[in-house]
C-alpha positions as CSV (number, residue, x, y, z in Angstrom):
1,M,214.4,16.1,26.2
2,K,213.3,12.6,25.9
3,K,217.0,11.5,24.8
4,T,218.4,13.1,28.0
5,G,215.8,11.8,30.3
6,H,214.6,15.1,31.2
7,G,210.9,14.6,30.0
8,R,209.5,14.2,33.5
9,D,211.0,17.3,34.8
10,I,209.3,19.5,32.1
11,Y,205.9,21.0,33.1
12,E,205.0,22.6,29.8
13,I,206.6,24.2,26.6
14,E,205.3,27.8,25.7
15,R,205.7,29.0,22.3
16,L,207.1,32.5,22.3
17,G,207.5,33.5,18.5
18,L,208.3,31.8,15.4
19,L,211.4,30.1,16.6
20,E,211.3,31.0,20.5
21,H,209.9,28.7,23.1
22,A,209.9,28.6,26.7
23,V,210.4,25.4,28.7
24,V,208.6,25.6,32.1
25,C,210.2,23.0,34.5
26,R,209.0,21.9,38.0
27,E,209.7,23.9,40.9
28,T,212.3,21.4,42.3
29,T,214.1,21.2,38.9
30,D,217.8,22.4,38.4
31,G,217.5,24.5,35.4
32,P,221.1,25.1,34.6
33,G,221.6,21.4,35.0
34,I,218.9,20.8,32.2
35,V,220.4,23.3,30.1
36,A,224.0,21.5,30.2
37,A,222.5,18.5,29.5
38,I,220.3,19.1,26.5
39,G,222.2,22.3,25.1
40,P,225.0,20.5,23.2
41,R,222.1,18.6,21.3
42,L,220.4,22.2,20.2
43,K,221.4,24.1,17.2
44,S,220.3,26.9,18.5
45,E,221.4,29.3,21.8
46,M,219.8,28.6,24.8
47,G,219.5,30.5,28.4
48,V,217.9,29.7,31.5
49,V,215.6,32.2,33.7
50,I,214.9,31.2,37.3
51,G,212.0,33.0,38.7
52,D,209.2,32.7,41.2
53,S,205.6,32.4,39.8
54,R,204.3,34.5,42.8
């Protein structure tokens, strides 16, 4: 994420399982845009969930 310049958009990274992580972004961040930018650099699949923290 640092190589693509999106480090400032990430709030935290939560570990969900052995090889599963959740990337929590700021509210104003475009999640699909980050996936498009960093997706080709990953060796695994990745998806986006846009939700409300209420």
